[in-house]
C-alpha positions as CSV (number, residue, x, y, z in Angstrom):
1,M,1.7,25.3,-13.6
2,E,4.6,23.0,-12.5
3,C,4.3,19.3,-13.1
4,R,5.6,17.1,-10.4
5,T,6.6,13.4,-10.7
6,E,5.1,11.1,-8.1
7,T,7.9,9.2,-6.2
8,W,7.1,5.6,-5.1
9,K,9.0,3.6,-2.4
10,D,8.4,0.0,-1.6
11,L,7.1,-1.1,1.8
12,Q,9.8,-3.6,2.9
13,E,7.5,-5.0,5.6
14,Y,5.3,-6.5,2.9
15,D,8.0,-8.1,0.7
16,R,7.8,-5.2,-1.8
17,S,4.2,-6.2,-2.5
18,Y,3.1,-2.6,-1.9
19,S,4.5,0.9,-2.5
20,V,3.7,4.3,-1.0
21,S,4.0,7.6,-2.9
22,D,5.0,11.0,-1.6
23,L,1.4,12.1,-2.5
24,G,0.0,9.7,0.0
25,R,-1.2,7.0,-2.4
26,I,-0.7,3.3,-1.8
27,R,-0.4,0.8,-4.6
28,S,-0.3,-2.9,-4.9
29,N,2.6,-3.9,-7.1
30,E,2.3,-6.5,-9.8
31,R,3.3,-9.9,-8.6
32,V,2.5,-13.6,-8.7
33,A,0.8,-15.0,-5.6
34,S,0.1,-18.6,-4.4
35,I,-3.6,-19.3,-4.0
36,G,-3.4,-22.9,-2.7
37,G,-3.2,-26.3,-4.2
38,G,0.1,-25.4,-5.9
39,R,-1.7,-22.8,-8.0
40,Q,-0.6,-19.3,-8.6
41,R,-2.3,-16.1,-9.9
42,R,-1.0,-12.9,-11.3
43,I,-2.0,-9.8,-9.3
44,P,-1.9,-6.7,-11.5
45,E,-0.6,-3.3,-10.2
46,S,-3.4,-1.2,-8.8
47,I,-4.0,1.8,-6.6
48,R,-5.4,0.7,-3.2
49,V,-8.8,2.1,-2.1
50,L,-8.5,4.2,1.1
51,S,-11.2,4.2,3.7
52,I,-12.1,6.2,6.8
53,A,-12.0,4.4,10.2
54,P,-15.4,5.0,11.8
55,D,-14.0,5.1,15.3
56,T,-11.1,7.4,14.8
57,G,-11.7,9.2,11.5
58,Q,-8.2,8.3,10.3
59,V,-7.6,7.4,6.6
60,T,-6.6,3.7,6.5
61,V,-5.8,1.1,3.9
62,P,-5.8,-2.7,4.3
63,L,-2.6,-4.5,3.4
64,Y,-2.2,-8.2,3.2
65,S,0.7,-10.7,3.9
66,D,0.2,-14.4,3.8
67,N,-3.6,-13.9,3.3
68,V,-3.8,-12.0,6.6
69,G,-5.0,-8.4,6.3
70,K,-4.1,-5.5,8.6
71,N,-5.4,-1.9,8.4
72,H,-2.7,0.8,8.4
73,V,-3.1,4.5,8.9
74,V,-2.0,6.1,5.7
75,S,0.0,8.9,7.3
76,W,2.1,6.2,9.1
77,S,2.9,4.5,5.9
78,V,3.8,7.7,4.0
79,S,5.9,9.2,6.9
80,R,7.9,5.9,7.4
81,R,8.8,5.5,3.7
82,V,8.9,8.9,2.2
83,G,9.8,11.1,5.1
84,V,6.7,13.3,5.0
85,A,5.6,14.8,8.3
86,C,1.9,14.1,8.6
């Protein structure tokens, strides 16, 4: 059995807060975020939970920028960053 290393690339659109792998996984990168009132909190690295859009059946993941979330189709994220045809 051949072992393969997962390759990660940053999503530039989200200030490198997220990365996408060639296996189709999305992760939130470790960072420090402002939470208001001059306070900050550490956000640990974690794999994002994928969901199925009920209207289209596509695999999506919510990504946030400036506390505003937007759902992205996972195949879009992977193909744009890693060059995988989905």
